[in-house]
C-alpha positions in Angstrom: 93.1 95.2 136.0 93.8 91.5 135.9 97.5 90.4 135.6 98.9 89.7 132.2 98.8 86.0 131.4 99.8 86.0 127.7 102.6 88.0 126.0 104.0 88.0 122.4 107.1 89.8 121.2 109.3 89.6 118.0 112.9 88.8 118.7 116.2 89.2 116.9 118.2 86.0 116.6 120.7 87.4 119.2 117.8 88.1 121.6 116.5 84.6 121.0 119.8 83.1 122.0 120.1 85.4 125.1 116.6 84.1 126.1 117.7 80.5 125.7 120.7 81.1 128.0 118.5 82.9 130.5 115.9 80.1 130.6 118.6 77.5 131.1 120.2 79.6 133.9 116.8 79.7 135.6 116.6 75.9 135.5 113.5 75.7 133.3 112.6 72.4 131.6 113.2 72.4 127.9 111.2 70.2 125.4 110.8 70.0 121.7 107.7 71.7 120.2 106.6 71.9 116.5 107.8 75.1 114.7 109.8 76.2 117.8 113.4 77.0 118.1 113.0 76.0 121.7 110.4 75.8 124.4 110.8 75.8 128.2 108.5 75.7 131.2 108.3 75.9 134.9 105.2 76.1 137.3 103.1 79.0 136.2 105.2 79.9 133.1 105.6 78.5 129.5 108.0 80.2 127.1 107.8 79.3 123.4 110.2 80.8 120.8 109.0 80.2 117.3 111.2 79.8 114.3 109.1 82.2 112.2 110.2 85.7 113.2 111.6 84.6 115.5 109.1 85.6 118.2 108.5 84.6 121.8 105.1 83.7 123.2 104.9 83.6 127.0 101.9 82.2 128.9 100.9 81.5 132.5 100.2 83.3 135.7 103.9 84.3 136.1 104.0 86.0 132.6 103.9 89.6 133.8 106.6 89.0 136.5 108.9 87.3 134.0 108.5 90.0 131.3 109.1 92.9 133.7 112.0 91.4 135.7 113.7 89.0 133.3 112.8 89.4 129.6 112.9 93.2 129.4 116.0 94.0 131.4 118.1 90.9 130.4 117.0 90.2 126.8 115.2 93.2 125.3 117.2 95.8 127.1 114.3 98.2 127.4 111.1 98.6 129.5 107.9 98.5 127.5 105.3 96.6 129.5 103.2 99.0 131.4 104.4 101.9 129.3 101.9 101.4 126.4 99.9 104.5 127.4 103.1 106.6 127.2 104.2 105.3 123.8 100.8 104.9 122.2 98.3 107.1 124.1 95.8 107.0 121.2 95.2 103.3 121.8 93.8 104.1 125.2 91.4 106.9 124.0 87.8 106.0 123.1 87.6 104.5 119.6 86.2 101.7 117.5 88.3 99.0 115.9 87.2 96.9 112.9 88.6 93.8 111.3 87.5 90.9 109.2 88.1 87.1 108.8 87.5 84.7 105.9 88.3 86.9 102.9 91.1 84.6 101.8 89.3 81.3 102.5 87.4 79.5 99.7 84.9 77.9 102.1 82.9 79.9 104.6 81.6 83.4 105.2 83.2 86.8 105.3 82.9 87.9 108.9 83.4 91.6 109.9 83.6 92.6 113.5 84.0 95.8 115.5 84.7 96.6 119.1 84.6 99.9 121.1 87.2 100.5 123.7 88.2 103.3 126.1 91.2 103.4 128.4 89.9 101.0 131.1 88.6 98.5 128.5 91.9 98.6 126.6 93.8 97.7 129.8 91.3 94.9 130.6 91.7 93.5 127.1 95.5 93.5 127.4 95.1 91.7 130.7 93.4 88.7 129.1 95.8 88.4 126.3 93.9 90.1 123.5 96.2 90.5 120.4 95.9 90.1 116.6 94.1 86.8 116.0 96.8 85.7 113.5 99.3 85.6 116.4 97.2 83.2 118.5 98.2 79.6 117.9 94.9 77.7 118.2 91.2 78.1 117.5 90.5 76.9 121.1 92.5 79.8 122.5 90.6 82.3 120.2 87.3 80.8 121.4 88.4 81.2 125.0 89.5 84.9 124.6 86.3 85.7 122.6 84.2 84.2 125.4 86.0 86.2 128.0 85.6 89.4 126.1 81.9 88.9 125.6 81.5 88.4 129.3 83.2 91.6 130.2 81.0 94.2 131.7 80.7 97.2 129.4 82.3 95.5 126.4 80.6 96.8 123.2 80.9 94.8 120.0 79.2 94.0 116.7 79.7 91.0 114.4 78.3 90.7 110.8 78.6 87.2 109.3 78.0 87.3 105.5 77.1 83.8 104.4 78.7 82.5 101.2 75.3 82.8 99.4 74.9 86.4 100.5 78.6 87.1 99.9 78.4 85.9 96.3 75.3 88.1 95.7 77.1 91.2 97.2 80.3 90.5 95.2 78.3 90.5 92.0 76.7 93.8 93.0 79.9 95.6 94.1 82.2 94.0 91.5 85.3 93.7 93.7 86.3 92.7 97.2 87.5 96.1 98.3 84.1 97.7 97.7 82.4 94.8 99.6 84.8 95.1 102.5 84.2 98.8 102.7 80.4 98.2 102.8 80.9 95.7 105.6 83.3 97.8 107.6 81.0 100.8 107.3 78.0 98.7 108.4 79.8 97.6 111.5 80.9 101.2 112.3 77.3 102.4 111.9 75.9 99.7 114.2 78.4 100.5 116.9 77.7 104.3 116.6 74.1 103.5 117.4 75.3 102.2 120.8 78.2 104.7 121.4 77.1 107.8 119.4 79.8 110.0 120.8 82.7 107.8 119.7 85.2 110.2 118.0 87.1 107.8 115.7 87.4 104.4 114.1 90.5 102.4 113.3 90.8 99.6 110.7 93.5 97.9 108.6 94.1 99.6 105.3 92.8 97.3 102.5 92.3 99.8 99.7 92.1 103.5 98.9 90.9 105.0 102.2 88.3 107.0 100.4 86.4 103.8 99.5 85.6 103.2 103.1 84.9 106.9 103.8 82.4 107.0 101.0 80.7 103.9 102.3 79.9 105.4 105.6 76.3 106.6 106.1 74.9 109.5 108.0 76.1 108.5 111.5 79.6 107.6 110.4 80.3 110.6 108.3 81.3 112.7 111.3 83.7 110.1 112.7 87.5 110.4 112.2 88.5 107.3 110.1 92.0 106.0 110.5 93.2 103.2 108.2 96.8 101.9 108.6 98.8 98.8 108.0 99.3 96.5 111.0 96.3 98.1 112.7 95.8 94.8 114.7 98.4 96.2 117.2 95.5 98.4 118.4 93.5 96.8 121.2 90.1 97.5 119.6 91.2 96.2 116.2 92.8 93.1 117.9 89.5 92.5 119.8 87.6 92.7 116.5 90.0 90.3 114.8 89.4 87.7 117.5 85.6 88.0 117.4 85.7 87.8 113.6 88.0 84.8 113.5 85.9 83.0 116.2 82.7 83.5 114.2 84.4 82.3 111.0 85.8 79.2 112.5 82.5 78.4 114.3 80.6 78.7 111.0 83.0 76.2 109.3 82.7 73.8 112.2 78.9 74.0 112.6 78.2 73.8 108.8 80.6 70.9 108.4 78.9 69.0 111.2 75.5 69.4 109.4 77.0 68.2 106.1 79.0 65.4 107.7 82.3 66.7 106.3 85.1 68.9 107.6 85.3 72.2 105.8 89.0 73.2 105.7 90.4 76.8 105.8 92.4 78.5 103.1 92.7 77.4 99.4 95.0 74.4 99.7 94.8 71.1 97.7 92.9 69.7 100.6 90.3 72.5 100.2 90.0 71.6 96.5 89.6 67.9 97.3 86.8 68.6 99.7 85.1 70.9 97.2 85.3 68.3 94.5 83.7 65.7 96.7 80.8 68.1 97.6 80.5 69.1 93.9 80.1 65.4 93.0 77.7 64.5 95.8 75.6 67.7 96.0 76.0 69.4 92.6 77.1 72.9 91.4 74.6 74.6 93.8 76.7 73.5 96.7 79.5 75.9 95.6 77.3 79.0 95.8 76.1 78.0 99.3 79.4 77.1 100.8 82.2 78.9 98.9 83.2 82.3 97.5 82.6 81.6 93.8 84.7 84.4 92.4 87.8 82.6 93.5 89.8 81.0 90.6 89.4 77.7 92.4 85.7 77.6 91.2 86.8 77.7 87.6 89.4 75.0 88.2 86.8 72.7 89.9 84.2 73.2 87.2 86.7 72.7 84.4 88.0 69.5 85.8 84.6 68.1 87.0 84.2 64.6 85.8 
């Protein structure tokens, strides 16, 4: 298994202060970073402690050594790294993880991805820094990890990218987002079961009544144990799926924006609305159904204020 080069952990304020003192004692170089309480580095190691949480992000070839011999004994007060299989053995048993990206973004597709892992693959994914995509600070890092995963021998995954036009059609058919999500998650599980037919279970984030997804599964999926829980992204298979989904979503925005000659922003901010207004003015109402999720309230706001 490759050595750990990325590590993320929530901290209490007291632990954050202990870590600051520890880094200073080690003679690490401090510098100001956006959104960070503090940041410090030395050859082979970067330590960032973010205000939100707070949480620590550690990167570099010395990450594993620092976590095992400094962070855990001197700051956290407990040994966790390397004991994941003791504390969470289910994460290292064969299973499928499913996650999505884009459901809260006005522009762009809904992307649903799935990944199959066993014990060896889970350990390999941990080694390259696979974690919930929302905890990864940049699109470039997500792209890097996604590329490394896809090059791994034996890595099995599926990605469904539902374009805005198709999304709007499906939303009209299903009538609500949870039904659409269940259909997409079930489709990914079915596709993966064609490749790993003996997989015993699938894990996903809980987005609605669990029975909605259970009912959406077809013949292959009806025999699988389906586990839905909050914060499922802590599972390595779900985390891998979240990275693949986010990478595809971000890539779609970038590629489509380049074709149009305009940057398509994420989210539903005022900047998003300004871009949508410009497209509405230059390309007409049809541009919304091709580029956005038209059931968002933003659509009504744009059409009501047009002109």
